[in-house]
All heavy atoms as a GROMACS GRO file, in nm:
protein
  641
    1MET      N    1  20.435  17.396  12.160
    1MET     CA    2  20.504  17.509  12.179
    1MET      C    3  20.527  17.543  12.339
    1MET      O    4  20.642  17.581  12.375
    1MET     CB    5  20.429  17.620  12.119
    1MET     CG    6  20.506  17.759  12.131
    1MET     SD    7  20.410  17.886  12.013
    1MET     CE    8  20.515  18.022  12.050
    2THR      N    9  20.427  17.515  12.398
    2THR     CA   10  20.442  17.548  12.547
    2THR      C   11  20.544  17.449  12.619
    2THR      O   12  20.615  17.500  12.691
    2THR     CB   13  20.290  17.528  12.622
    2THR    OG1   14  20.200  17.610  12.554
    2THR    CG2   15  20.310  17.554  12.756
    3ALA      N   16  20.544  17.331  12.564
    3ALA     CA   17  20.644  17.242  12.628
    3ALA      C   18  20.788  17.279  12.602
    3ALA      O   19  20.871  17.272  12.687
    3ALA     CB   20  20.629  17.094  12.578
    4GLY      N   21  20.808  17.343  12.487
    4GLY     CA   22  20.943  17.388  12.437
    4GLY      C   23  20.988  17.503  12.528
    4GLY      O   24  21.101  17.519  12.569
    5ILE      N   25  20.882  17.589  12.567
    5ILE     CA   26  20.918  17.709  12.652
    5ILE      C   27  20.958  17.654  12.789
    5ILE      O   28  21.071  17.703  12.845
    5ILE     CB   29  20.796  17.792  12.654
    5ILE    CG1   30  20.770  17.855  12.528
    5ILE    CG2   31  20.818  17.897  12.771
    5ILE    CD1   32  20.634  17.938  12.521
    6PHE      N   33  20.885  17.559  12.842
    6PHE     CA   34  20.930  17.512  12.980
    6PHE      C   35  21.052  17.425  12.968
    6PHE      O   36  21.129  17.433  13.067
    6PHE     CB   37  20.807  17.423  13.026
    6PHE     CG   38  20.697  17.506  13.082
    6PHE    CD1   39  20.576  17.524  13.015
    6PHE    CD2   40  20.711  17.598  13.194
    6PHE    CE1   41  20.475  17.599  13.053
    6PHE    CE2   42  20.609  17.677  13.226
    6PHE     CZ   43  20.490  17.675  13.161
    7VAL      N   44  21.082  17.353  12.865
    7VAL     CA   45  21.215  17.287  12.861
    7VAL      C   46  21.326  17.388  12.864
    7VAL      O   47  21.426  17.360  12.923
    7VAL     CB   48  21.224  17.189  12.734
    7VAL    CG1   49  21.361  17.146  12.705
    7VAL    CG2   50  21.123  17.081  12.745
    8ASN      N   51  21.309  17.495  12.796
    8ASN     CA   52  21.407  17.590  12.789
    8ASN      C   53  21.431  17.660  12.926
    8ASN      O   54  21.534  17.682  12.969
    8ASN     CB   55  21.365  17.717  12.685
    8ASN     CG   56  21.461  17.724  12.586
    8ASN    OD1   57  21.561  17.659  12.557
    8ASN    ND2   58  21.427  17.832  12.496
    9ILE      N   59  21.317  17.691  13.000
    9ILE     CA   60  21.326  17.742  13.137
    9ILE      C   61  21.400  17.645  13.228
    9ILE      O   62  21.492  17.687  13.295
    9ILE     CB   63  21.187  17.770  13.198
    9ILE    CG1   64  21.124  17.880  13.113
    9ILE    CG2   65  21.195  17.791  13.342
    9ILE    CD1   66  20.974  17.901  13.147
   10VAL      N   67  21.375  17.515  13.213
   10VAL     CA   68  21.455  17.415  13.302
   10VAL      C   69  21.596  17.408  13.256
   10VAL      O   70  21.685  17.399  13.344
   10VAL     CB   71  21.394  17.276  13.283
   10VAL    CG1   72  21.477  17.168  13.339
   10VAL    CG2   73  21.247  17.269  13.336
   11ALA      N   74  21.634  17.425  13.126
   11ALA     CA   75  21.765  17.414  13.080
   11ALA      C   76  21.850  17.532  13.148
   11ALA      O   77  21.956  17.510  13.198
   11ALA     CB   78  21.773  17.419  12.930
   12TRP      N   79  21.795  17.651  13.123
   12TRP     CA   80  21.864  17.767  13.170
   12TRP      C   81  21.874  17.772  13.316
   12TRP      O   82  21.981  17.816  13.381
   12TRP     CB   83  21.800  17.898  13.112
   12TRP     CG   84  21.855  17.911  12.976
   12TRP    CD1   85  21.774  17.886  12.858
   12TRP    CD2   86  21.969  17.978  12.930
   12TRP    NE1   87  21.849  17.918  12.752
   12TRP    CE2   88  21.968  17.969  12.790
   12TRP    CE3   89  22.068  18.030  12.996
   12TRP    CZ2   90  22.074  18.021  12.708
   12TRP    CZ3   91  22.189  18.072  12.926
   12TRP    CH2   92  22.179  18.072  12.793
   13ASP      N   93  21.777  17.729  13.398
   13ASP     CA   94  21.788  17.719  13.542
   13ASP      C   95  21.882  17.623  13.586
   13ASP      O   96  21.964  17.656  13.667
   13ASP     CB   97  21.650  17.684  13.599
   13ASP     CG   98  21.643  17.693  13.749
   13ASP    OD1   99  21.684  17.791  13.797
   13ASP    OD2  100  21.618  17.575  13.807
   14SER      N  101  21.889  17.511  13.523
   14SER     CA  102  21.988  17.409  13.557
   14SER      C  103  22.123  17.456  13.527
   14SER      O  104  22.218  17.432  13.604
   14SER     CB  105  21.960  17.284  13.489
   14SER     OG  106  22.043  17.178  13.518
   15TYR      N  107  22.141  17.528  13.413
   15TYR     CA  108  22.281  17.574  13.377
   15TYR      C  109  22.327  17.677  13.472
   15TYR      O  110  22.450  17.677  13.498
   15TYR     CB  111  22.256  17.641  13.235
   15TYR     CG  112  22.375  17.705  13.176
   15TYR    CD1  113  22.488  17.626  13.136
   15TYR    CD2  114  22.384  17.845  13.173
   15TYR    CE1  115  22.594  17.689  13.068
   15TYR    CE2  116  22.500  17.905  13.110
   15TYR     CZ  117  22.604  17.835  13.066
   15TYR     OH  118  22.709  17.894  13.007
   16GLN      N  119  22.255  17.742  13.539
   16GLN     CA  120  22.296  17.850  13.633
   16GLN      C  121  22.316  17.795  13.782
   16GLN      O  122  22.371  17.861  13.862
   16GLN     CB  123  22.193  17.964  13.638
   16GLN     CG  124  22.182  18.046  13.505
   16GLN     CD  125  22.074  18.134  13.497
   16GLN    OE1  126  21.986  18.139  13.588
   16GLN    NE2  127  22.068  18.222  13.393
   17ARG      N  128  22.288  17.669  13.801
   17ARG     CA  129  22.313  17.614  13.938
   17ARG      C  130  22.451  17.526  13.932
   17ARG      O  131  22.493  17.485  13.827
   17ARG     CB  132  22.195  17.521  13.971
   17ARG     CG  133  22.067  17.587  14.000
   17ARG     CD  134  21.956  17.497  14.041
   17ARG     NE  135  21.934  17.409  13.924
   17ARG     CZ  136  21.836  17.332  13.910
   17ARG    NH1  137  21.761  17.303  14.016
   17ARG    NH2  138  21.820  17.260  13.798
   18ASN      N  139  22.508  17.520  14.050
   18ASN     CA  140  22.621  17.438  14.070
   18ASN      C  141  22.591  17.300  14.127
   18ASN      O  142  22.678  17.202  14.124
   18ASN     CB  143  22.717  17.504  14.159
   18ASN     CG  144  22.774  17.625  14.087
   18ASN    OD1  145  22.803  17.633  13.973
   18ASN    ND2  146  22.802  17.733  14.177
   19GLU      N  147  22.473  17.281  14.177
   19GLU     CA  148  22.437  17.150  14.234
   19GLU      C  149  22.296  17.120  14.201
   19GLU      O  150  22.221  17.199  14.145
   19GLU     CB  151  22.455  17.148  14.382
   19GLU     CG  152  22.390  17.266  14.463
   19GLU     CD  153  22.422  17.259  14.604
   19GLU    OE1  154  22.544  17.265  14.645
   19GLU    OE2  155  22.319  17.278  14.690
   20ASP      N  156  22.258  16.996  14.216
   20ASP     CA  157  22.118  16.945  14.172
   20ASP      C  158  22.091  16.988  14.039
   20ASP      O  159  21.981  17.034  13.995
   20ASP     CB  160  22.021  17.012  14.266
   20ASP     CG  161  21.885  16.930  14.260
   20ASP    OD1  162  21.885  16.820  14.229
   20ASP    OD2  163  21.779  17.003  14.268
   21VAL      N  164  22.181  16.950  13.944
   21VAL     CA  165  22.178  16.984  13.796
   21VAL      C  166  22.071  16.879  13.741
   21VAL      O  167  22.078  16.770  13.753
   21VAL     CB  168  22.316  16.976  13.734
   21VAL    CG1  169  22.288  17.003  13.589
   21VAL    CG2  170  22.397  17.069  13.792
   22THR      N  171  21.986  16.940  13.655
   22THR     CA  172  21.888  16.861  13.573
   22THR      C  173  21.951  16.834  13.441
   22THR      O  174  22.001  16.929  13.369
   22THR     CB  175  21.751  16.936  13.546
   22THR    OG1  176  21.704  16.976  13.680
   22THR    CG2  177  21.663  16.856  13.475
   23PRO      N  178  21.970  16.713  13.391
   23PRO     CA  179  22.025  16.671  13.267
   23PRO      C  180  21.944  16.717  13.147
   23PRO      O  181  21.916  16.633  13.070
   23PRO     CB  182  22.052  16.520  13.274
   23PRO     CG  183  21.938  16.474  13.362
   23PRO     CD  184  21.926  16.588  13.463
   24TYR      N  185  21.923  16.842  13.128
   24TYR     CA  186  21.840  16.900  13.020
   24TYR      C  187  21.896  16.855  12.885
   24TYR      O  188  21.830  16.846  12.780
   24TYR     CB  189  21.822  17.046  13.037
   24TYR     CG  190  21.959  17.110  13.024
   24TYR    CD1  191  22.007  17.149  12.888
   24TYR    CD2  192  22.047  17.146  13.129
   24TYR    CE1  193  22.119  17.225  12.877
   24TYR    CE2  194  22.152  17.214  13.107
   24TYR     CZ  195  22.195  17.247  12.992
   24TYR     OH  196  22.321  17.310  12.975
   25TRP      N  197  22.036  16.837  12.876
   25TRP     CA  198  22.098  16.819  12.738
   25TRP      C  199  22.057  16.690  12.680
   25TRP      O  200  22.068  16.664  12.564
   25TRP     CB  201  22.241  16.826  12.761
   25TRP     CG  202  22.292  16.727  12.860
   25TRP    CD1  203  22.338  16.596  12.834
   25TRP    CD2  204  22.325  16.746  13.001
   25TRP    NE1  205  22.382  16.532  12.952
   25TRP    CE2  206  22.378  16.622  13.045
   25TRP    CE3  207  22.314  16.855  13.080
   25TRP    CZ2  208  22.405  16.612  13.187
   25TRP    CZ3  209  22.330  16.831  13.224
   25TRP    CH2  210  22.381  16.717  13.273
   26ARG      N  211  21.994  16.614  12.758
   26ARG     CA  212  21.954  16.469  12.708
   26ARG      C  213  21.809  16.478  12.634
   26ARG      O  214  21.770  16.391  12.567
   26ARG     CB  215  21.928  16.371  12.816
   26ARG     CG  216  22.071  16.332  12.884
   26ARG     CD  217  22.050  16.248  13.002
   26ARG     NE  218  22.175  16.209  13.063
   26ARG     CZ  219  22.184  16.166  13.182
   26ARG    NH1  220  22.079  16.140  13.262
   26ARG    NH2  221  22.299  16.140  13.230
   27ALA      N  222  21.737  16.592  12.660
   27ALA     CA  223  21.613  16.616  12.583
   27ALA      C  224  21.646  16.674  12.444
   27ALA      O  225  21.708  16.788  12.434
   27ALA     CB  226  21.523  16.715  12.662
   28LEU      N  227  21.589  16.598  12.352
   28LEU     CA  228  21.632  16.633  12.210
   28LEU      C  229  21.506  16.676  12.132
   28LEU      O  230  21.399  16.650  12.183
   28LEU     CB  231  21.687  16.514  12.129
   28LEU     CG  232  21.812  16.441  12.196
   28LEU    CD1  233  21.838  16.312  12.119
   28LEU    CD2  234  21.926  16.537  12.190
   29LYS      N  235  21.529  16.744  12.027
   29LYS     CA  236  21.406  16.784  11.944
   29LYS      C  237  21.368  16.655  11.862
   29LYS      O  238  21.437  16.557  11.879
   29LYS     CB  239  21.457  16.894  11.847
   29LYS     CG  240  21.478  17.027  11.925
   29LYS     CD  241  21.542  17.134  11.839
   29LYS     CE  242  21.420  17.197  11.755
   29LYS     NZ  243  21.468  17.312  11.677
   30SER      N  244  21.267  16.665  11.788
   30SER     CA  245  21.226  16.550  11.708
   30SER      C  246  21.341  16.504  11.617
   30SER      O  247  21.406  16.588  11.563
   30SER     CB  248  21.085  16.581  11.648
   30SER     OG  249  21.117  16.679  11.535
   31GLY      N  250  21.346  16.375  11.593
   31GLY     CA  251  21.444  16.318  11.502
   31GLY      C  252  21.583  16.319  11.572
   31GLY      O  253  21.673  16.288  11.496
   32GLY      N  254  21.592  16.350  11.698
   32GLY     CA  255  21.720  16.347  11.758
   32GLY      C  256  21.811  16.461  11.742
   32GLY      O  257  21.933  16.464  11.769
   33GLU      N  258  21.742  16.577  11.708
   33GLU     CA  259  21.819  16.703  11.677
   33GLU      C  260  21.849  16.773  11.809
   33GLU      O  261  21.771  16.780  11.900
   33GLU     CB  262  21.734  16.790  11.584
   33GLU     CG  263  21.800  16.933  11.553
   33GLU     CD  264  21.710  17.014  11.468
   33GLU    OE1  265  21.606  16.965  11.419
   33GLU    OE2  266  21.737  17.133  11.448
   34LEU      N  267  21.966  16.837  11.812
   34LEU     CA  268  22.007  16.911  11.924
   34LEU      C  269  21.941  17.038  11.920
   34LEU      O  270  21.904  17.082  11.814
   34LEU     CB  271  22.163  16.929  11.922
   34LEU     CG  272  22.247  16.820  11.972
   34LEU    CD1  273  22.224  16.693  11.920
   34LEU    CD2  274  22.395  16.860  11.968
   35ASN      N  275  21.931  17.099  12.038
   35ASN     CA  276  21.850  17.225  12.053
   35ASN      C  277  21.929  17.352  12.066
   35ASN      O  278  22.012  17.371  12.151
   35ASN     CB  279  21.768  17.222  12.177
   35ASN     CG  280  21.650  17.324  12.182
   35ASN    OD1  281  21.682  17.428  12.118
   35ASN    ND2  282  21.554  17.295  12.260
   36ILE      N  283  21.935  17.437  11.960
   36ILE     CA  284  22.012  17.558  11.952
   36ILE      C  285  21.979  17.654  12.057
   36ILE      O  286  22.058  17.740  12.094
   36ILE     CB  287  21.998  17.625  11.808
   36ILE    CG1  288  22.092  17.745  11.791
   36ILE    CG2  289  21.853  17.680  11.795
   36ILE    CD1  290  22.192  17.706  11.707
   37LYS      N  291  21.861  17.641  12.123
   37LYS     CA  292  21.816  17.734  12.227
   37LYS      C  293  21.860  17.708  12.371
   37LYS      O  294  21.836  17.781  12.464
   37LYS     CB  295  21.665  17.751  12.223
   37LYS     CG  296  21.620  17.817  12.094
   37LYS     CD  297  21.470  17.843  12.091
   37LYS     CE  298  21.415  17.896  11.969
   37LYS     NZ  299  21.283  17.915  11.961
   38TYR      N  300  21.935  17.594  12.377
   38TYR     CA  301  21.989  17.568  12.507
   38TYR      C  302  22.105  17.644  12.542
   38TYR      O  303  22.163  17.706  12.449
   38TYR     CB  304  22.028  17.407  12.519
   38TYR     CG  305  21.914  17.318  12.526
   38TYR    CD1  306  21.936  17.178  12.512
   38TYR    CD2  307  21.791  17.354  12.557
   38TYR    CE1  308  21.842  17.080  12.515
   38TYR    CE2  309  21.689  17.265  12.582
   38TYR     CZ  310  21.723  17.125  12.567
   38TYR     OH  311  21.614  17.038  12.578
   39PRO      N  312  22.149  17.647  12.671
   39PRO     CA  313  22.271  17.728  12.700
   39PRO      C  314  22.398  17.689  12.619
   39PRO      O  315  22.419  17.581  12.589
   39PRO     CB  316  22.285  17.694  12.845
   39PRO     CG  317  22.159  17.655  12.906
   39PRO     CD  318  22.095  17.588  12.785
   40GLU      N  319  22.467  17.805  12.578
   40GLU     CA  320  22.585  17.782  12.498
   40GLU      C  321  22.553  17.720  12.360
   40GLU      O  322  22.637  17.663  12.300
   40GLU     CB  323  22.697  17.717  12.573
   40GLU     CG  324  22.749  17.778  12.684
   40GLU     CD  325  22.864  17.706  12.753
   40GLU    OE1  326  22.950  17.652  12.675
   40GLU    OE2  327  22.869  17.710  12.881
   41ALA      N  328  22.424  17.745  12.324
   41ALA     CA  329  22.377  17.696  12.183
   41ALA      C  330  22.400  17.541  12.178
   41ALA      O  331  22.375  17.472  12.270
   41ALA     CB  332  22.446  17.772  12.078
   42ILE      N  333  22.459  17.488  12.067
   42ILE     CA  334  22.482  17.354  12.034
   42ILE      C  335  22.607  17.301  12.100
   42ILE      O  336  22.619  17.188  12.140
   42ILE     CB  337  22.491  17.331  11.874
   42ILE    CG1  338  22.367  17.375  11.817
   42ILE    CG2  339  22.537  17.183  11.847
   42ILE    CD1  340  22.241  17.285  11.841
   43GLU      N  341  22.709  17.380  12.124
   43GLU     CA  342  22.843  17.338  12.166
   43GLU      C  343  22.830  17.264  12.308
   43GLU      O  344  22.900  17.158  12.309
   43GLU     CB  345  22.939  17.449  12.177
   43GLU     CG  346  22.978  17.514  12.042
   43GLU     CD  347  23.011  17.400  11.936
   43GLU    OE1  348  23.096  17.313  11.965
   43GLU    OE2  349  22.952  17.405  11.827
   44LEU      N  350  22.768  17.321  12.405
   44LEU     CA  351  22.761  17.253  12.530
   44LEU      C  352  22.683  17.124  12.529
   44LEU      O  353  22.722  17.019  12.582
   44LEU     CB  354  22.700  17.338  12.638
   44LEU     CG  355  22.688  17.292  12.780
   44LEU    CD1  356  22.818  17.245  12.825
   44LEU    CD2  357  22.632  17.399  12.880
   45GLN      N  358  22.564  17.126  12.472
   45GLN     CA  359  22.490  17.008  12.458
   45GLN      C  360  22.567  16.893  12.376
   45GLN      O  361  22.565  16.775  12.426
   45GLN     CB  362  22.346  17.036  12.378
   45GLN     CG  363  22.259  16.910  12.374
   45GLN     CD  364  22.130  16.940  12.313
   45GLN    OE1  365  22.121  17.027  12.225
   45GLN    NE2  366  22.041  16.856  12.348
   46LYS      N  367  22.631  16.931  12.275
   46LYS     CA  368  22.718  16.835  12.195
   46LYS      C  369  22.825  16.776  12.287
   46LYS      O  370  22.842  16.657  12.288
   46LYS     CB  371  22.775  16.913  12.074
   46LYS     CG  372  22.848  16.821  11.984
   46LYS     CD  373  22.904  16.918  11.863
   46LYS     CE  374  22.997  16.843  11.779
   46LYS     NZ  375  23.066  16.914  11.689
   47ARG      N  376  22.893  16.852  12.353
   47ARG     CA  377  23.013  16.810  12.443
   47ARG      C  378  22.952  16.718  12.561
   47ARG      O  379  23.013  16.601  12.581
   47ARG     CB  380  23.076  16.931  12.504
   47ARG     CG  381  23.196  16.886  12.597
   47ARG     CD  382  23.268  16.998  12.650
   47ARG     NE  383  23.191  17.100  12.712
   47ARG     CZ  384  23.162  17.097  12.842
   47ARG    NH1  385  23.199  16.989  12.921
   47ARG    NH2  386  23.095  17.186  12.896
   48LEU      N  387  22.841  16.753  12.613
   48LEU     CA  388  22.789  16.676  12.732
   48LEU      C  389  22.745  16.544  12.665
   48LEU      O  390  22.756  16.439  12.732
   48LEU     CB  391  22.677  16.740  12.792
   48LEU     CG  392  22.728  16.866  12.878
   48LEU    CD1  393  22.600  16.958  12.921
   48LEU    CD2  394  22.817  16.831  12.983
   49LEU      N  395  22.674  16.536  12.563
   49LEU     CA  396  22.626  16.404  12.499
   49LEU      C  397  22.742  16.326  12.461
   49LEU      O  398  22.746  16.196  12.479
   49LEU     CB  399  22.530  16.453  12.384
   49LEU     CG  400  22.390  16.499  12.428
   49LEU    CD1  401  22.328  16.543  12.298
   49LEU    CD2  402  22.308  16.386  12.502
   50GLU      N  403  22.844  16.385  12.404
   50GLU     CA  404  22.964  16.306  12.360
   50GLU      C  405  23.029  16.247  12.483
   50GLU      O  406  23.073  16.138  12.477
   50GLU     CB  407  23.064  16.391  12.282
   50GLU     CG  408  23.008  16.413  12.137
   50GLU     CD  409  23.092  16.511  12.058
   50GLU    OE1  410  23.172  16.595  12.118
   50GLU    OE2  411  23.086  16.496  11.947
   51GLU      N  412  23.043  16.321  12.594
   51GLU     CA  413  23.093  16.272  12.718
   51GLU      C  414  23.015  16.149  12.767
   51GLU      O  415  23.075  16.057  12.843
   51GLU     CB  416  23.096  16.380  12.823
   51GLU     CG  417  23.209  16.477  12.801
   51GLU     CD  418  23.200  16.590  12.905
   51GLU    OE1  419  23.122  16.589  12.994
   51GLU    OE2  420  23.270  16.688  12.889
   52GLU      N  421  22.893  16.133  12.733
   52GLU     CA  422  22.812  16.030  12.779
   52GLU      C  423  22.819  15.916  12.681
   52GLU      O  424  22.758  15.802  12.704
   52GLU     CB  425  22.663  16.070  12.800
   52GLU     CG  426  22.656  16.174  12.921
   52GLU     CD  427  22.493  16.215  12.942
   52GLU    OE1  428  22.422  16.195  12.843
   52GLU    OE2  429  22.472  16.258  13.047
   53GLY      N  430  22.904  15.926  12.570
   53GLY     CA  431  22.915  15.817  12.484
   53GLY      C  432  22.847  15.826  12.347
   53GLY      O  433  22.844  15.727  12.274
   54HIS      N  434  22.767  15.934  12.324
   54HIS     CA  435  22.682  15.945  12.206
   54HIS      C  436  22.767  16.008  12.093
   54HIS      O  437  22.871  16.077  12.112
   54HIS     CB  438  22.557  16.045  12.234
   54HIS     CG  439  22.466  15.993  12.342
   54HIS    ND1  440  22.385  15.886  12.304
   54HIS    CD2  441  22.449  16.024  12.465
   54HIS    CE1  442  22.309  15.854  12.412
   54HIS    NE2  443  22.348  15.927  12.516
   55THR      N  444  22.731  15.973  11.967
   55THR     CA  445  22.795  16.025  11.848
   55THR      C  446  22.712  16.125  11.794
   55THR      O  447  22.591  16.109  11.777
   55THR     CB  448  22.821  15.906  11.744
   55THR    OG1  449  22.902  15.820  11.817
   55THR    CG2  450  22.896  15.965  11.628
   56ILE      N  451  22.760  16.247  11.761
   56ILE     CA  452  22.690  16.365  11.713
   56ILE      C  453  22.725  16.375  11.561
   56ILE      O  454  22.836  16.367  11.528
   56ILE     CB  455  22.718  16.488  11.789
   56ILE    CG1  456  22.710  16.485  11.927
   56ILE    CG2  457  22.637  16.617  11.731
   56ILE    CD1  458  22.571  16.441  11.979
   57ILE      N  459  22.636  16.384  11.479
   57ILE     CA  460  22.657  16.398  11.334
   57ILE      C  461  22.592  16.530  11.283
   57ILE      O  462  22.490  16.578  11.343
   57ILE     CB  463  22.585  16.279  11.247
   57ILE    CG1  464  22.431  16.262  11.279
   57ILE    CG2  465  22.665  16.144  11.279
   57ILE    CD1  466  22.364  16.156  11.195
   58SER      N  467  22.639  16.586  11.177
   58SER     CA  468  22.580  16.700  11.128
   58SER      C  469  22.534  16.683  10.991
   58SER      O  470  22.568  16.584  10.915
   58SER     CB  471  22.702  16.817  11.121
   58SER     OG  472  22.805  16.764  11.030
   59LYS      N  473  22.419  16.762  10.957
   59LYS     CA  474  22.354  16.748  10.826
   59LYS      C  475  22.333  16.883  10.768
   59LYS      O  476  22.304  16.974  10.840
   59LYS     CB  477  22.221  16.689  10.845
   59LYS     CG  478  22.234  16.539  10.887
   59LYS     CD  479  22.087  16.473  10.903
   59LYS     CE  480  22.098  16.329  10.940
   59LYS     NZ  481  21.972  16.262  10.954
   60GLY      N  482  22.374  16.904  10.649
   60GLY     CA  483  22.358  17.021  10.583
   60GLY      C  484  22.486  17.106  10.567
   60GLY      O  485  22.572  17.085  10.656
   61ILE      N  486  22.496  17.191  10.470
   61ILE     CA  487  22.607  17.267  10.455
   61ILE      C  488  22.578  17.402  10.502
   61ILE      O  489  22.662  17.464  10.580
   61ILE     CB  490  22.660  17.271  10.297
   61ILE    CG1  491  22.689  17.130  10.257
   61ILE    CG2  492  22.773  17.374  10.271
   61ILE    CD1  493  22.713  17.118  10.108
   62LYS      N  494  22.470  17.460  10.453
   62LYS     CA  495  22.434  17.598  10.504
   62LYS      C  496  22.315  17.565  10.605
   62LYS      O  497  22.246  17.466  10.589
   62LYS     CB  498  22.373  17.675  10.386
   62LYS     CG  499  22.367  17.829  10.397
   62LYS     CD  500  22.321  17.883  10.262
   62LYS     CE  501  22.357  18.024  10.267
   62LYS     NZ  502  22.304  18.090  10.141
   63ASN      N  503  22.317  17.642  10.710
   63ASN     CA  504  22.225  17.607  10.823
   63ASN      C  505  22.239  17.454  10.878
   63ASN      O  506  22.144  17.386  10.889
   63ASN     CB  507  22.078  17.629  10.779
   63ASN     CG  508  22.057  17.770  10.736
   63ASN    OD1  509  22.108  17.860  10.796
   63ASN    ND2  510  21.974  17.798  10.641
   64THR      N  511  22.355  17.421  10.917
   64THR     CA  512  22.392  17.295  10.965
   64THR      C  513  22.316  17.264  11.078
   64THR      O  514  22.308  17.348  11.176
   64THR     CB  515  22.547  17.274  10.988
   64THR    OG1  516  22.614  17.329  10.871
   64THR    CG2  517  22.582  17.143  11.022
   65LYS      N  518  22.256  17.148  11.090
   65LYS     CA  519  22.193  17.090  11.207
   65LYS      C  520  22.261  16.978  11.257
   65LYS      O  521  22.325  16.901  11.192
   65LYS     CB  522  22.036  17.062  11.174
   65LYS     CG  523  21.961  17.172  11.139
   65LYS     CD  524  21.822  17.138  11.112
   65LYS     CE  525  21.745  17.271  11.079
   65LYS     NZ  526  21.606  17.249  11.068
   66TYR      N  527  22.256  16.955  11.382
   66TYR     CA  528  22.329  16.835  11.456
   66TYR      C  529  22.230  16.748  11.522
   66TYR      O  530  22.126  16.793  11.572
   66TYR     CB  531  22.418  16.900  11.573
   66TYR     CG  532  22.530  16.982  11.504
   66TYR    CD1  533  22.510  17.124  11.485
   66TYR    CD2  534  22.649  16.921  11.456
   66TYR    CE1  535  22.611  17.197  11.430
   66TYR    CE2  536  22.740  17.010  11.406
   66TYR     CZ  537  22.726  17.135  11.390
   66TYR     OH  538  22.825  17.225  11.324
   67TYR      N  539  22.257  16.614  11.503
   67TYR     CA  540  22.179  16.512  11.555
   67TYR      C  541  22.255  16.406  11.647
   67TYR      O  542  22.376  16.386  11.605
   67TYR     CB  543  22.110  16.444  11.431
   67TYR     CG  544  22.027  16.531  11.351
   67TYR    CD1  545  22.076  16.614  11.257
   67TYR    CD2  546  21.878  16.536  11.367
   67TYR    CE1  547  22.003  16.693  11.170
   67TYR    CE2  548  21.813  16.612  11.293
   67TYR     CZ  549  21.863  16.696  11.192
   67TYR     OH  550  21.784  16.782  11.118
   68VAL      N  551  22.182  16.331  11.719
   68VAL     CA  552  22.247  16.222  11.786
   68VAL      C  553  22.233  16.102  11.705
   68VAL      O  554  22.106  16.073  11.674
   68VAL     CB  555  22.181  16.202  11.928
   68VAL    CG1  556  22.240  16.084  11.998
   68VAL    CG2  557  22.204  16.323  12.014
   69LYS      N  558  22.339  16.036  11.671
   69LYS     CA  559  22.334  15.917  11.590
   69LYS      C  560  22.272  15.807  11.666
   69LYS      O  561  22.300  15.785  11.780
   69LYS     CB  562  22.482  15.886  11.538
   69LYS     CG  563  22.482  15.759  11.461
   69LYS     CD  564  22.621  15.731  11.413
   69LYS     CE  565  22.624  15.608  11.323
   69LYS     NZ  566  22.765  15.576  11.282
   70ASP      N  567  22.173  15.732  11.597
   70ASP     CA  568  22.115  15.613  11.661
   70ASP      C  569  22.040  15.647  11.802
   70ASP      O  570  22.058  15.571  11.892
   70ASP     CB  571  22.207  15.511  11.679
   70ASP     CG  572  22.262  15.458  11.540
   70ASP    OD1  573  22.187  15.464  11.434
   70ASP    OD2  574  22.376  15.417  11.542
   71PHE      N  575  21.993  15.770  11.807
   71PHE     CA  576  21.927  15.819  11.946
   71PHE      C  577  21.822  15.719  11.982
   71PHE      O  578  21.792  15.702  12.111
   71PHE     CB  579  21.880  15.960  11.937
   71PHE     CG  580  21.755  15.972  11.853
   71PHE    CD1  581  21.628  15.975  11.916
   71PHE    CD2  582  21.752  15.980  11.698
   71PHE    CE1  583  21.513  15.978  11.834
   71PHE    CE2  584  21.645  15.995  11.641
   71PHE     CZ  585  21.514  15.998  11.701
   72GLU      N  586  21.763  15.664  11.893
   72GLU     CA  587  21.650  15.562  11.920
   72GLU      C  588  21.686  15.445  12.018
   72GLU      O  589  21.609  15.409  12.094
   72GLU     CB  590  21.587  15.505  11.793
   72GLU     CG  591  21.542  15.594  11.702
   72GLU     CD  592  21.634  15.634  11.588
   72GLU    OE1  593  21.750  15.616  11.607
   72GLU    OE2  594  21.597  15.711  11.491
   73ASN      N  595  21.815  15.416  12.013
   73ASN     CA  596  21.872  15.304  12.099
   73ASN      C  597  21.878  15.349  12.243
   73ASN      O  598  21.900  15.265  12.334
   73ASN     CB  599  22.011  15.258  12.052
   73ASN     CG  600  22.007  15.204  11.908
   73ASN    OD1  601  21.893  15.144  11.866
   73ASN    ND2  602  22.111  15.205  11.837
   74SER      N  603  21.882  15.472  12.267
   74SER     CA  604  21.890  15.524  12.410
   74SER      C  605  21.762  15.586  12.469
   74SER      O  606  21.758  15.635  12.572
   74SER     CB  607  21.996  15.637  12.418
   74SER     OG  608  22.114  15.589  12.365
   75LEU      N  609  21.650  15.565  12.395
   75LEU     CA  610  21.518  15.625  12.450
   75LEU      C  611  21.482  15.543  12.572
   75LEU      O  612  21.506  15.416  12.580
   75LEU     CB  613  21.414  15.621  12.334
   75LEU     CG  614  21.441  15.697  12.213
   75LEU    CD1  615  21.331  15.682  12.114
   75LEU    CD2  616  21.443  15.842  12.253
   76ILE      N  617  21.405  15.606  12.661
   76ILE     CA  618  21.343  15.534  12.773
   76ILE      C  619  21.194  15.562  12.756
   76ILE      O  620  21.146  15.664  12.713
   76ILE     CB  621  21.398  15.583  12.906
   76ILE    CG1  622  21.377  15.737  12.922
   76ILE    CG2  623  21.531  15.548  12.927
   76ILE    CD1  624  21.403  15.782  13.061
   77GLU      N  625  21.113  15.460  12.798
   77GLU     CA  626  20.972  15.475  12.789
   77GLU      C  627  20.921  15.535  12.918
   77GLU      O  628  20.962  15.498  13.026
   77GLU     CB  629  20.903  15.340  12.769
   77GLU     CG  630  20.767  15.333  12.730
   77GLU     CD  631  20.720  15.201  12.674
   77GLU    OE1  632  20.800  15.131  12.613
   77GLU    OE2  633  20.605  15.171  12.704
   78LEU      N  634  20.831  15.627  12.900
   78LEU     CA  635  20.774  15.700  13.025
   78LEU      C  636  20.635  15.629  13.058
   78LEU      O  637  20.568  15.586  12.975
   78LEU     CB  638  20.756  15.846  12.995
   78LEU     CG  639  20.892  15.916  12.960
   78LEU    CD1  640  20.871  16.062  12.927
   78LEU    CD2  641  20.974  15.911  13.085
   0.00000   0.00000   0.00000
């Protein structure tokens, strides 16, 4: 929970800057899910990931959730 709070802080701080932007949109929830709490909800994260070449898929009819297709292929080891 604490990590999620700090990721949100970084996302909003980066969103409000014009330079030295942190690519927060690359941080996904478990299973490759996009984060509704990021700036501009899902739309901005979806657009930025698609610009980087990722495919976004939706799951569900009611309460639709969005995921990065084959996100495992883009993971980096820390």
